[in-house]
FIKENU-677012 format. One record per residue (C-alpha): residue in three letters; y, x, z. Coordinates in steps of 0.05 Angstrom, whole numbers, padded with zeros to 5 digits, always signed. Layout:
<rs>
alaYXZ
...
</rs>
This chain:
<rs>
met-00003+00002+00002
arg+00049+00055+00023
leu+00038+00089-00050
ile+00048+00019-00090
leu+00112+00008-00042
ala+00129+00089-00062
leu+00131+00071-00133
leu+00161+00007-00135
phe+00213+00042-00107
ile+00221+00106-00146
ser+00212+00051-00211
asn+00270+00010-00187
leu+00308+00076-00174
val+00299+00089-00244
phe+00316+00034-00273
ala+00377+00030-00227
gln+00402+00100-00250
thr+00393+00080-00329
gln+00443+00019-00320
ser+00499+00057-00351
gln+00516+00024-00409
lys+00564-00033-00427
val+00539-00102-00448
leu+00568-00099-00518
val+00585-00157-00565
thr+00519-00154-00603
asp+00474-00164-00545
leu+00489-00232-00560
thr+00437-00218-00612
ser+00388-00190-00558
ile+00388-00247-00516
lys+00315-00286-00513
gln+00313-00357-00479
val+00245-00394-00466
val+00271-00468-00490
ser+00209-00505-00470
ile+00141-00498-00432
ala+00077-00536-00440
thr+00018-00534-00390
ser-00054-00540-00403
pro-00084-00601-00362
asp-00131-00560-00330
gly-00071-00514-00310
lys-00099-00451-00337
lys-00053-00439-00399
ala+00017-00454-00416
val+00053-00445-00481
tyr+00124-00433-00486
gly+00175-00445-00541
leu+00220-00372-00545
arg+00285-00374-00578
thr+00305-00312-00608
ile+00362-00294-00659
glu+00337-00250-00712
thr+00384-00209-00771
asn+00381-00246-00837
ala+00343-00213-00885
asp+00388-00215-00942
asn+00460-00206-00901
asn+00452-00152-00840
leu+00519-00185-00818
glu+00482-00253-00815
tyr+00437-00269-00761
asp+00386-00340-00762
tyr+00361-00370-00698
arg+00285-00371-00688
thr+00243-00416-00637
his+00172-00389-00642
leu+00112-00411-00597
tyr+00075-00366-00538
leu+00016-00381-00503
ile-00004-00347-00438
asp-00065-00343-00385
leu-00031-00368-00321
gln-00091-00338-00278
ala-00099-00275-00313
gly-00021-00256-00311
ser-00036-00220-00388
thr+00016-00211-00433
pro+00045-00279-00475
lys+00013-00279-00540
ala+00052-00301-00603
leu+00024-00367-00628
thr+00064-00376-00689
arg+00111-00329-00731
gly+00149-00326-00795
leu+00217-00361-00826
glu+00203-00430-00791
ser+00213-00438-00727
ala+00160-00482-00679
ser+00173-00517-00630
gln+00162-00587-00582
ala+00088-00556-00567
thr+00040-00607-00528
phe-00036-00586-00502
ser-00091-00642-00526
pro-00128-00675-00464
asp-00181-00632-00478
gly-00137-00565-00471
lys-00171-00541-00532
thr-00117-00551-00580
ile-00035-00559-00583
ala+00005-00604-00630
phe+00073-00575-00646
val+00135-00597-00698
arg+00153-00546-00762
ala+00196-00563-00808
thr+00156-00571-00881
lys+00206-00586-00949
gly+00260-00603-00903
lys+00229-00652-00853
ala+00199-00634-00793
gln+00128-00651-00793
ile+00076-00645-00735
phe+00014-00587-00739
ile-00047-00583-00701
met-00067-00515-00676
pro-00135-00497-00642
leu-00134-00443-00587
asp-00196-00421-00593
gly-00180-00387-00663
gly-00159-00418-00735
glu-00105-00436-00767
ala-00054-00486-00747
trp-00064-00548-00805
gln-00009-00603-00816
leu-00028-00666-00787
thr+00035-00712-00802
asn+00068-00713-00873
ser+00108-00773-00857
lys+00176-00786-00910
tyr+00208-00804-00844
gly+00197-00740-00807
ala+00159-00726-00747
ser+00184-00704-00682
ser+00161-00706-00598
pro+00093-00709-00615
ser+00052-00742-00558
phe-00027-00744-00549
ser-00057-00799-00525
pro-00098-00800-00458
asp-00171-00789-00499
gly-00132-00747-00551
ser-00155-00781-00613
lys-00089-00806-00629
ile-00013-00777-00627
leu+00052-00815-00619
phe+00121-00790-00656
ser+00181-00811-00671
gly+00212-00814-00740
gly+00279-00826-00770
ile+00301-00875-00828
ser+00376-00887-00859
phe+00406-00954-00869
asn+00395-00960-00942
glu+00325-00933-00940
leu+00315-00981-00887
leu+00339-01045-00931
lys+00290-01024-00983
asp+00225-00997-00940
ser+00170-01047-00941
thr+00133-01010-00879
leu+00192-01012-00833
asn+00235-01077-00855
pro+00172-01118-00888
ser+00221-01175-00912
lys+00272-01124-00940
ala+00329-01168-00909
gly+00379-01139-00872
pro+00392-01144-00801
ile+00413-01203-00759
trp+00476-01164-00721
ser+00536-01162-00769
leu+00557-01098-00798
glu+00624-01119-00785
lys+00658-01118-00868
pro+00717-01154-00867
gly+00703-01220-00908
phe+00622-01216-00900
ala+00614-01249-00828
lys+00539-01261-00845
asn+00532-01198-00888
glu+00525-01236-00952
phe+00550-01169-00997
leu+00471-01147-00979
thr+00435-01207-01021
lys+00480-01193-01079
asp+00448-01200-01142
lys+00418-01124-01162
lys+00420-01149-01239
ile+00491-01150-01237
lys+00517-01084-01276
ala+00574-01041-01257
asn+00643-01057-01290
pro+00715-01038-01268
asp+00735-01091-01321
gly+00692-01143-01294
ser+00685-01201-01254
ile+00686-01196-01179
glu+00612-01185-01179
glu+00613-01132-01229
ile+00673-01097-01192
arg+00640-01098-01124
ala+00578-01070-01164
tyr+00623-01008-01193
leu+00647-00997-01125
asp+00574-00996-01101
lys+00556-00946-01154
asp+00620-00897-01126
val+00590-00900-01063
glu+00529-00879-01084
asp+00547-00826-01121
lys+00590-00802-01069
lys+00659-00812-01092
ala+00681-00859-01043
arg+00659-00865-00963
val+00673-00938-00937
val+00676-00946-00864
asn+00668-01003-00829
arg+00625-00972-00774
leu+00660-00969-00698
asn+00633-00893-00688
phe+00635-00865-00752
gln+00645-00792-00735
gly+00583-00738-00722
glu+00577-00668-00699
ala+00603-00643-00765
ser+00609-00694-00811
val+00638-00771-00827
glu+00578-00810-00816
pro+00589-00886-00850
glu+00520-00899-00849
leu+00484-00915-00788
ser+00405-00886-00786
phe+00350-00911-00737
ser+00291-00873-00699
his+00230-00906-00697
ile+00157-00901-00660
phe+00094-00888-00697
ile+00019-00872-00685
thr-00033-00829-00720
asp-00103-00812-00717
val-00113-00734-00699
lys-00156-00722-00760
glu-00134-00688-00831
asn-00103-00736-00882
ala-00091-00798-00839
lys-00042-00847-00848
ala+00009-00861-00788
thr+00028-00936-00784
pro+00093-00955-00747
ile+00088-00985-00672
thr+00164-01006-00672
thr+00205-01030-00734
gly+00270-01064-00761
phe+00344-01047-00746
trp+00340-01020-00681
ser+00323-00952-00657
tyr+00267-00942-00605
gly+00253-00876-00566
gln+00221-00841-00510
ala+00154-00861-00522
lys+00106-00854-00464
trp+00030-00871-00459
thr+00012-00919-00409
thr-00037-00886-00364
asp-00109-00927-00397
gly-00074-00907-00464
lys-00067-00979-00486
arg-00001-00989-00492
val+00067-00951-00509
leu+00132-00951-00464
ala+00194-00944-00492
val+00275-00954-00492
cys+00314-00987-00545
gly+00384-01026-00538
lys+00389-01081-00491
asp+00416-01131-00547
ala+00383-01137-00615
asp+00443-01190-00641
gln+00491-01134-00629
his+00516-01078-00673
pro+00487-01012-00641
asp+00550-00986-00651
arg+00573-01026-00587
glu+00513-01038-00557
gln+00512-00986-00502
glu+00467-01009-00454
ser+00393-00994-00464
ile+00322-01032-00431
val+00244-01005-00419
ile+00200-01040-00458
ser+00122-01039-00472
ile+00083-01055-00526
asn+00020-01064-00555
leu-00010-01005-00603
asp-00009-01051-00662
ser+00069-01074-00648
ser+00045-01136-00616
asp+00061-01168-00551
arg+00125-01133-00530
lys+00146-01137-00465
val+00213-01111-00430
leu+00198-01084-00366
val+00264-01053-00341
ser+00331-01086-00362
glu+00397-01094-00323
asn+00467-01118-00351
gly+00518-01063-00354
lys+00463-01014-00344
ser+00430-00967-00395
phe+00351-00925-00368
ser+00322-00867-00399
gly+00283-00818-00379
ile+00215-00851-00368
glu+00161-00819-00335
pro+00094-00866-00312
ser+00055-00839-00256
pro-00009-00809-00268
asp-00037-00866-00234
gly-00006-00916-00271
lys+00028-00958-00217
leu+00099-00925-00213
leu+00148-00915-00260
ala+00205-00869-00258
met+00273-00862-00299
thr+00346-00851-00296
met+00396-00906-00295
asn+00464-00902-00319
thr+00532-00952-00326
pro+00557-00941-00392
asn+00622-00961-00415
leu+00657-00932-00341
leu+00650-00867-00309
ser+00579-00854-00312
phe+00535-00828-00261
gly+00466-00817-00270
gln+00415-00845-00212
leu+00340-00835-00203
val+00300-00905-00206
ile+00231-00914-00185
ala+00194-00985-00204
asn+00124-01012-00202
ala+00092-00999-00274
asp+00103-01068-00292
gly+00181-01055-00285
thr+00182-01100-00210
asn+00209-01077-00144
arg+00256-01035-00181
gln+00295-00982-00131
val+00350-00939-00134
val+00332-00862-00093
glu+00387-00836-00055
phe+00406-00771-00090
asp+00484-00754-00094
arg+00462-00713-00167
val+00440-00723-00232
pro+00366-00725-00243
ser+00324-00700-00307
asn+00263-00670-00326
leu+00228-00721-00284
lys+00153-00711-00268
trp+00100-00726-00228
thr+00045-00684-00192
ser-00021-00702-00210
asp-00042-00733-00138
asn+00018-00773-00147
lys+00048-00752-00081
tyr+00108-00722-00111
leu+00161-00734-00166
tyr+00190-00675-00187
leu+00259-00658-00221
ser+00319-00616-00231
ala+00388-00628-00227
ser+00452-00581-00237
ser+00479-00571-00167
asn+00522-00521-00133
gly+00527-00474-00190
gly+00453-00468-00197
ile+00402-00516-00232
pro+00348-00516-00175
ile+00279-00555-00180
phe+00274-00616-00127
arg+00220-00662-00105
met+00211-00739-00090
asp+00158-00758-00037
thr+00132-00821-00065
lys+00121-00849-00003
thr+00183-00830+00035
arg+00223-00826-00018
lys+00258-00770+00007
ile+00278-00719-00033
glu+00281-00638-00012
arg+00308-00587-00054
leu+00261-00524-00071
ser+00297-00468-00103
asp+00365-00435-00093
tyr+00434-00451-00120
glu+00438-00375-00153
ser+00381-00388-00205
gly+00373-00442-00258
ser+00301-00466-00266
ala+00305-00505-00327
pro+00255-00526-00366
phe+00190-00525-00316
glu+00126-00563-00319
leu+00083-00571-00262
thr-00001-00557-00263
lys-00041-00577-00203
asp-00021-00524-00154
lys+00032-00485-00184
val+00110-00498-00218
val+00114-00465-00284
phe+00191-00459-00303
ala+00246-00414-00343
lys+00293-00378-00297
thr+00357-00359-00310
glu+00397-00313-00264
val+00451-00253-00265
ala+00402-00198-00271
asn+00362-00235-00324
pro+00386-00288-00371
ser+00316-00324-00387
glu+00246-00314-00365
leu+00181-00349-00350
tyr+00164-00350-00280
met+00107-00385-00242
ala+00109-00406-00160
asp+00070-00451-00119
leu+00086-00528-00112
thr+00149-00507-00056
met+00173-00452-00107
lys+00156-00404-00065
asn+00113-00331-00084
gly+00152-00328-00145
ile+00109-00291-00206
lys+00147-00267-00266
leu+00100-00280-00327
ser+00150-00251-00386
ala+00197-00194-00404
his+00227-00213-00460
asn+00304-00179-00439
asp+00276-00128-00397
ser+00275-00073-00447
trp+00350-00084-00473
leu+00376-00099-00406
lys+00341-00038-00370
asp+00405-00002-00398
arg+00462-00038-00385
lys+00502-00043-00329
leu+00519-00117-00299
ser+00571-00149-00257
tyr+00546-00187-00201
pro+00595-00257-00182
glu+00620-00258-00113
lys+00620-00345-00086
his+00677-00364-00048
val+00702-00435-00031
tyr+00768-00464-00036
thr+00798-00546-00003
asn+00836-00566-00041
ser+00889-00620-00028
lys+00839-00680-00022
gly+00796-00648+00023
glu+00749-00626-00020
lys+00714-00552-00021
val+00712-00534-00102
asp+00665-00469-00106
tyr+00693-00417-00148
trp+00659-00348-00174
ile+00696-00273-00172
met+00666-00222-00216
lys+00686-00145-00214
pro+00700-00103-00281
thr+00629-00068-00290
phe+00652+00001-00281
met+00709-00008-00233
glu+00740+00053-00200
thr+00769+00064-00146
gly+00842+00051-00133
lys+00850+00035-00202
lys+00879-00038-00220
tyr+00853-00084-00268
pro+00867-00144-00308
leu+00842-00218-00287
leu+00813-00269-00334
leu+00814-00336-00309
gln+00755-00377-00349
leu+00747-00447-00339
his+00695-00495-00364
gly+00696-00565-00405
gly+00664-00629-00396
pro+00702-00637-00357
thr+00631-00658-00323
ala+00603-00590-00338
met+00590-00535-00279
trp+00592-00463-00283
gly+00555-00410-00225
pro+00495-00356-00230
gly+00445-00403-00251
glu+00482-00428-00316
leu+00471-00394-00379
ser+00514-00403-00426
met+00568-00364-00407
trp+00510-00310-00383
his+00535-00259-00438
glu+00611-00277-00437
phe+00627-00265-00373
gln+00583-00198-00376
tyr+00629-00173-00439
phe+00689-00174-00411
cys+00674-00141-00345
ser+00644-00092-00382
gln+00709-00083-00417
gly+00746-00079-00357
tyr+00766-00149-00342
gly+00757-00183-00276
val+00733-00250-00289
val+00746-00316-00243
tyr+00709-00392-00256
pro+00721-00452-00214
asn+00689-00511-00209
gln+00744-00556-00217
arg+00754-00629-00185
gly+00713-00668-00239
ser+00655-00620-00246
gly+00578-00639-00242
gly+00536-00616-00194
tyr+00572-00636-00142
gly+00565-00712-00124
lys+00596-00764-00150
asp+00653-00776-00110
phe+00675-00697-00133
gln+00659-00715-00203
phe+00701-00771-00208
ser+00758-00745-00172
asn+00792-00734-00239
tyr+00802-00803-00253
arg+00872-00810-00292
asp+00880-00737-00269
trp+00862-00689-00325
gly+00916-00647-00307
lys+00947-00636-00247
gly+00894-00644-00199
pro+00845-00595-00238
gln+00901-00551-00252
glu+00910-00544-00167
asp+00833-00522-00155
ala+00833-00474-00225
leu+00903-00439-00207
ser+00884-00431-00134
ala+00819-00397-00154
cys+00863-00354-00194
ser+00910-00343-00138
ala+00857-00317-00091
ala+00823-00273-00139
ala+00891-00243-00156
lys+00886-00214-00082
glu+00839-00167-00089
ser+00851-00106-00081
trp+00841-00083-00157
val+00873-00131-00191
asp+00931-00130-00234
thr+00975-00186-00225
ser+01019-00170-00287
lys+00956-00177-00329
gln+00928-00250-00323
val+00897-00287-00377
ile+00866-00356-00391
thr+00820-00385-00433
gly+00772-00447-00441
gly+00741-00495-00486
ser+00731-00570-00505
tyr+00765-00603-00439
ala+00775-00532-00417
gly+00810-00528-00476
tyr+00856-00583-00452
leu+00867-00552-00386
thr+00881-00492-00415
ala+00933-00512-00449
trp+00957-00563-00397
ile+00963-00500-00348
ile+01006-00461-00390
thr+01059-00523-00399
gln+01067-00515-00315
asp+01055-00448-00307
his+01083-00383-00328
arg+01040-00332-00297
phe+00994-00316-00356
lys+01010-00261-00399
ala+00965-00297-00458
ala+00924-00351-00467
phe+00867-00372-00513
ala+00844-00450-00523
gln+00786-00468-00559
arg+00766-00529-00591
gly+00811-00567-00544
val+00841-00641-00539
tyr+00916-00636-00531
asp+00940-00711-00545
leu+00895-00770-00511
thr+00922-00818-00560
thr+00905-00780-00630
phe+00837-00761-00591
met+00823-00838-00586
gly+00823-00840-00661
glu+00805-00776-00688
ala+00736-00759-00646
asn+00671-00780-00636
ala+00673-00765-00563
trp+00737-00827-00557
arg+00704-00860-00501
leu+00726-00810-00451
val+00800-00835-00459
pro+00785-00914-00444
asn+00736-00885-00392
tyr+00778-00842-00356
phe+00850-00872-00365
gly+00851-00937-00414
leu+00865-00950-00482
pro+00938-00923-00506
trp+00969-00993-00518
glu+00967-01011-00444
asp+01025-01001-00391
glu+01029-00925-00397
lys+01048-00931-00320
ile+00978-00949-00304
thr+00939-00903-00354
lys+00979-00840-00348
ile+00954-00813-00426
asp+01020-00790-00440
ala+01031-00767-00372
asn+00961-00722-00386
ser+00975-00696-00453
pro+00986-00622-00456
tyr+01024-00647-00524
thr+01064-00687-00482
phe+01103-00615-00450
val+01093-00566-00512
asn+01167-00545-00517
gln+01143-00519-00444
ile+01096-00473-00466
lys+01125-00399-00455
thr+01062-00364-00459
pro+01029-00325-00521
phe+00977-00380-00547
leu+00915-00367-00586
ile+00884-00439-00607
lys+00811-00437-00644
his+00771-00494-00686
gly+00723-00504-00719
glu+00725-00533-00781
asn+00673-00581-00778
asp+00689-00594-00703
leu+00690-00670-00701
arg+00675-00682-00628
thr+00746-00667-00614
gly+00778-00655-00683
val+00819-00601-00710
ile+00884-00633-00712
gln+00887-00631-00640
ser+00890-00553-00650
glu+00946-00566-00718
met+00984-00609-00681
met+01002-00567-00614
phe+00998-00504-00664
arg+01045-00533-00717
ser+01098-00554-00659
leu+01104-00490-00624
lys+01104-00457-00694
tyr+01163-00499-00706
leu+01189-00473-00642
gly+01185-00404-00654
lys+01137-00396-00602
asp+01084-00339-00600
val+01029-00382-00629
glu+00957-00367-00672
tyr+00914-00413-00707
val+00843-00400-00726
arg+00795-00448-00764
met+00725-00430-00768
pro+00697-00454-00831
gly+00631-00503-00825
ala+00636-00496-00742
thr+00627-00550-00703
his+00635-00566-00625
glu+00572-00527-00614
leu+00603-00459-00643
ser+00599-00424-00573
arg+00529-00445-00563
thr+00487-00447-00622
gly+00532-00439-00679
asn+00535-00391-00737
val+00525-00323-00695
arg+00566-00280-00730
gln+00627-00330-00723
arg+00603-00330-00644
ile+00620-00254-00637
asp+00681-00266-00677
arg+00703-00317-00627
ile+00692-00263-00567
leu+00724-00213-00602
arg+00785-00256-00614
ile+00794-00274-00549
tyr+00788-00201-00523
glu+00835-00177-00588
phe+00885-00229-00569
phe+00884-00209-00500
glu+00894-00137-00511
arg+00954-00143-00548
phe+00992-00172-00486
ile+00961-00139-00430
gly+00923-00069-00455
val+00862-00052-00413
lys+00878+00029-00417
</rs>
């Protein structure tokens, strides 16, 4: 034992001595992330998905995201074995009940399809060839069948004899003015397009223009996607197929409604699913959802869970078939997910006391516990609920993230995010003790990198709320030297940052390596601290969160190593808003960078697909401003007060917040003669910093650094 401890000491010492290099901007491409986990029924094996960033074979300045599957023996502790490889990613792996095969999803001819792979050797073979695509596979309890989801557009559904046998339109109105009963759908197909003809021929001509993409006609409320205008609805349906080559899939659901989150009942005779509550209402207006049960032949549809003003999701039946776990939200209002337990038939529904938003619900095989994860206090811990008492206990810490995760009879297998390593596969007992690291995907490049470790602090704001914030020192700090301070703000506004959150791991470490100190707060309105804290920015996106963010920054600025004359600020999405808001009110920062932000709430209501944030948090623009405070909470209202040099960025295809937000700010500041620069990212969406083009992600980080250096110049 002494020899082993001595060797471990020497190993750790060597590891520490080699950690002498900066975290580079291109290290972004080295991060490997565990994105999914499936455990075998006997608990002896696990398959997990690993997302990597690979250099493009045709252009070494570009990169491609890949996800591939790995198999690991949980008993032997062996090195993970790659199951898939190549240019096409593989994902959504799930074990058959006998543990001998897995089903997974891979793109074929532009559509996702399900493949079956035997684990005792042999090539994977394609199970589905669905024109609707195939995803989210789930084996029946006897392993003979698979459930999956597929999608279809509105116009395709009109003509589809399988999902719409009558080829009739929906019973709800498409809200086309002048056609209250969707009469335009029943037009005579023999009418020829003629721009100089009758009104019917003119309509046929206009329809042809839409078909040929010369015009887009919008009648939808939710007409914006993430990257493009989407005037046409699409629907998801549930299908079933035998696990045999050349088997034909059949739909379990049909019609002009979407169904998802399919789960088998324990006996394998029925399927549980989630869908909209009111089939007579346009899907864009239907915000409520229900849980249904249906036979495999589409018959005997029963509503199990439904409540006015509520939506249900994340359904998970217990292994004994007696209980059903799910989450419940209140749409059209500020919503906070709640854990709900009901009998399998939906009766005796109870809300479990738990002041966090639950996700990833999983029962133990003996039905004694329900495990779940929830963002909380800067980490993503795993919790469990005692089935009998309905009491919830936290099993893992706030300093790391433990998601995704999966259970065996006596183990938890999970992806761990921590400051020392952004993502690896771990295993622990059912109390999350005695953790064992199972993978080492990031070890090779991390061994030479020196990291900065965040220090947690707590501030009590003017409402008496406790606000967590973290300070990270410059990685290569020298005694007696002063360094700039970067205030990093999170978006959402209900996001949450902390040591257990992956998305900012690289950016924080990069700036600390470049000689910056970093401070990041979870200002009021953040998730992970309970319902009251999350709702405490209602009709107050600006002043209250500003108090919390600047108080954290002021506290950090008191550190002996901070050069208070060199403070800078950045944030994206809602944090782009908050960055802009702060520099209209406070002038301590030498430079600011707002990314994909929202600056005028009235314009945001019309421009973006996240428009419901306006009525949910404030009200409607035509209501009384004294009550809504929409203008009073818009940074654009105070644009003339900005003195800070300002860099503004937006993705050109970002429809979650919309580019006009940035262009209004830029043009106004330019007109006023202020120091302002505007960067548009071609093709980029709102997700640029997380899953966007890798070259643009690198560009984004470097632009933050370069712009700040113009005004503070780290020497």
